[in-house]
Each structure stands twice: as C-alpha cells, then as structure tokens.
C-alpha positions as CSV (number, residue, x, y, z in Angstrom):
1,X,0.1,0.0,-0.3
2,X,1.5,3.4,-1.1
3,X,0.2,6.7,0.5
4,X,1.6,9.9,-0.8
5,X,4.7,11.1,1.5
6,X,4.5,14.3,3.4
7,X,6.1,16.4,6.2
8,X,4.9,13.7,8.8
9,X,7.2,11.0,7.5
10,X,10.1,12.8,7.6
11,X,11.6,11.0,11.0
12,X,10.8,7.9,8.9
13,X,12.8,9.1,5.5
14,X,15.3,10.4,7.6
15,X,16.0,7.0,9.4
16,X,15.4,5.2,6.2
17,X,18.0,7.4,4.3
18,X,20.4,7.3,6.8
19,X,20.4,3.4,7.1
20,X,20.8,3.1,3.6
21,X,23.8,5.3,3.1
22,X,25.5,3.4,6.6
23,X,24.7,0.0,4.7
24,X,25.9,1.5,1.1
25,X,23.1,2.2,-0.9
26,X,22.7,6.0,-0.8
27,X,25.7,8.6,0.0
28,X,27.8,8.0,3.0
29,X,27.8,11.2,4.3
30,X,23.9,10.9,4.6
31,X,24.5,9.0,7.6
32,X,26.9,11.2,9.6
33,X,26.1,14.3,11.5
34,X,27.4,16.9,9.0
35,X,26.7,20.1,7.8
36,X,26.4,18.5,4.5
37,X,23.8,15.9,5.2
38,X,21.8,18.5,7.4
39,X,21.7,20.7,4.4
40,X,20.5,17.4,2.4
41,X,17.6,16.9,5.2
42,X,16.4,20.2,5.4
43,X,16.0,20.4,1.6
44,X,14.4,17.2,1.7
45,X,12.2,18.4,4.5
46,X,10.8,21.4,2.3
47,X,10.4,18.9,-0.9
48,X,7.7,17.1,1.7
49,X,6.1,20.2,2.3
50,X,5.7,21.9,-0.8
51,X,6.5,19.1,-3.3
52,X,9.5,20.8,-5.1
53,X,13.4,20.3,-4.5
54,X,15.5,23.5,-4.7
55,X,18.7,22.6,-6.8
56,X,21.2,24.9,-8.4
57,X,21.9,24.7,-11.8
58,X,25.5,26.0,-12.3
59,X,26.4,30.1,-12.5
60,X,23.9,30.4,-9.0
61,X,20.7,29.5,-10.6
62,X,18.0,27.8,-8.6
63,X,15.9,25.8,-9.9
64,X,12.7,23.9,-8.3
65,X,12.1,20.5,-9.2
66,X,9.0,18.6,-9.0
67,X,9.6,15.5,-6.7
68,X,6.4,13.5,-5.7
69,X,7.1,11.0,-3.4
70,X,5.2,7.8,-1.4
71,X,5.5,5.6,2.0
72,X,4.9,2.2,1.6
73,X,3.6,-0.4,3.9
74,X,3.6,-4.3,2.8
75,X,0.4,-6.2,1.6
76,X,-2.1,-3.0,2.5
77,X,-1.0,-3.6,6.2
78,X,-1.5,-0.2,7.3
79,X,-3.3,-0.6,10.9
80,X,-1.4,2.4,12.6
81,X,2.0,0.7,11.7
82,X,4.4,3.0,10.3
83,X,5.8,2.6,6.9
84,X,8.4,0.2,5.8
85,X,9.9,2.1,2.5
86,X,9.5,4.9,0.7
87,X,10.5,5.9,-2.9
88,X,10.7,9.7,-4.1
89,X,11.1,10.6,-7.9
90,X,12.0,13.5,-9.5
91,X,11.3,15.6,-12.3
92,X,13.1,15.3,-15.6
93,X,12.6,16.9,-19.1
94,X,8.9,18.5,-17.9
95,X,7.1,14.9,-18.1
96,X,9.4,12.5,-17.4
97,X,10.9,11.2,-14.3
98,X,13.8,9.3,-12.4
99,X,13.1,7.1,-9.4
100,X,15.4,9.9,-7.3
101,X,15.4,7.8,-3.8
102,X,14.0,4.5,-2.5
103,X,14.7,2.6,0.5
104,X,13.4,-0.5,2.4
105,X,13.8,-1.0,6.2
106,X,16.4,-3.5,6.5
107,X,14.6,-5.9,8.6
108,X,11.6,-5.8,5.7
109,X,13.8,-6.9,3.4
110,X,13.4,-10.5,2.1
111,X,10.1,-12.1,1.0
112,X,9.6,-9.9,-1.9
113,X,9.3,-6.7,-0.3
114,X,11.6,-5.2,-2.8
115,X,9.9,-6.2,-5.6
116,X,6.5,-4.9,-4.2
117,X,7.9,-1.5,-3.2
118,X,9.0,-1.1,-6.7
119,X,5.9,-2.8,-8.5
120,X,3.5,0.0,-6.1
121,X,6.2,3.0,-7.3
122,X,6.0,1.9,-10.6
123,X,2.4,1.6,-10.9
124,X,2.1,5.6,-9.5
125,X,1.8,8.4,-12.2
126,X,5.3,9.4,-11.7
127,X,6.4,5.8,-11.7
128,X,4.4,5.2,-15.1
129,X,6.7,8.2,-16.8
130,X,9.9,7.2,-14.8
131,X,12.8,6.1,-17.7
132,X,16.0,6.8,-15.0
133,X,17.1,4.9,-11.9
134,X,20.9,5.2,-10.7
135,X,22.1,2.9,-8.2
136,X,25.2,3.6,-5.6
137,X,27.7,0.9,-6.6
138,X,28.7,0.5,-3.2
139,X,25.3,-1.2,-2.1
140,X,25.4,-4.7,-1.7
141,X,22.2,-4.5,-3.1
142,X,23.1,-3.7,-6.1
143,X,23.0,-7.4,-7.8
144,X,19.3,-7.6,-6.4
145,X,18.6,-4.5,-7.6
146,X,20.1,-4.5,-11.2
147,X,17.7,-8.0,-11.2
148,X,14.9,-6.1,-10.1
149,X,14.9,-3.5,-12.6
150,X,15.5,-5.9,-15.3
151,X,12.6,-7.3,-14.4
152,X,10.9,-3.9,-14.5
153,X,12.2,-2.8,-18.3
154,X,15.3,-1.6,-17.0
155,X,18.6,-1.9,-18.6
156,X,22.2,-1.1,-17.2
157,X,24.1,1.8,-19.3
158,X,26.7,2.0,-17.6
159,X,29.1,2.9,-14.1
160,X,30.1,5.9,-13.3
161,X,32.5,6.3,-10.6
162,X,29.9,5.7,-7.8
163,X,26.8,4.8,-9.8
164,X,25.4,2.5,-11.9
165,X,23.0,4.1,-14.2
166,X,19.5,2.3,-15.4
167,X,17.2,3.2,-18.7
168,X,14.1,2.0,-19.4
169,X,13.4,0.5,-22.7
170,X,10.7,3.3,-23.5
171,X,12.5,6.4,-22.9
172,X,12.3,8.8,-25.4
173,X,15.2,8.8,-27.6
174,X,15.8,11.8,-27.0
175,X,16.3,11.5,-23.1
176,X,17.8,8.3,-23.6
177,X,20.7,10.0,-25.5
178,X,21.4,12.5,-23.5
179,X,21.8,10.3,-20.7
180,X,23.9,7.6,-22.4
181,X,26.1,10.8,-23.1
182,X,26.1,12.0,-19.7
183,X,27.4,8.5,-18.5
184,X,30.0,8.6,-21.4
185,X,31.3,11.7,-20.2
186,X,31.3,10.6,-16.7
187,X,33.3,7.1,-17.8
188,X,35.6,9.4,-19.8
189,X,36.7,11.8,-16.8
190,X,37.1,8.6,-14.4
C-alpha cells in the first residue's frame, strides 16, 4: 500500500536514508551528523512540504524540481504501523521522472518486499513515466536491484565512479541519448 509522502514522514525517511547510507545504498555522508547531511535533510523537508526540491543549476541559478513521493506498507497493511519503505521521484524534462531515492527498512527486506515496493512505485503516475534509475555501486544490494530493475524494463547502461545507471526501454530517444552521453562523459573523466 502506498500513500503520498508528506512532512509527517520526514523522521521515517531520515531514518531509512541514514540506514541505507550506512549500508552503502546512498551517499555515505548522509549517515553522518554533518553540515552536508543536515542541508540535504532540510531540503528534503522543504520538498515534503511543498512538493519541490530546490537545486543549483550552475552559475548560481536555482531551479525548483518536482519531487513526488510515497511511503510504503507491505500487503495493504496500514493498521497504524509505520511504513517500511519509501520512494521519491525527481522530475526531468518536464514530463519524465527519475526514481531518485527509494528505500526499504532492512528488517523488511526479503520475501519479495523490494519487488512489491518497486511494483507499487512504478504503478503510480510518476512511476509510469520513470525512465532513469541510478544505484550506488557500493551497495551490497546492487546485484538484487539490477535483477529487479531488469524485470521492470530497465537496462544498465554504464557505471560511473559511484553509480550504476539504468534506462527504461520506453525512454524517449532524445532523453536516452542525453543520459547515455552523460554516462559516457563521466566514464571518460574517471
């Protein structure tokens, strides 16, 4: 069961992101009490309140990016228990999305819960227009995620210094070409 994420879910998201960061699934700095982590979580809080994340676009310009998100309970079991997972999408190219952050409590992993989370997320309106997923290569779950994403129509298109990039088979060609060029340019730099 999914429910739109809002600011009341911030503590849960913070906990799951920190757990995933400590596990290597997200930027490890997010597991620490650091100014950078606090800045990220402050931006995440604003995104949960407004639905937008503010990003620097280079040369001092700021842009607001739509960030719809959801929290997840397994098997439609809400019954007052806290969610065990989440997914946040990030708008790209106006009408397309990237699955930007997703996580599942370590205690809920196994038994098909990761597949159920992804199936639920990809069934949402932004999920149906999701063409990009990036996974931290250091995650001990990268192999399982690779297999799951393949099942949902995503293909690994390359590894950069920290990330494995996946592109959906239905991605518009112009977007697919830009993503491949971005990945190739980052590979060349490394």
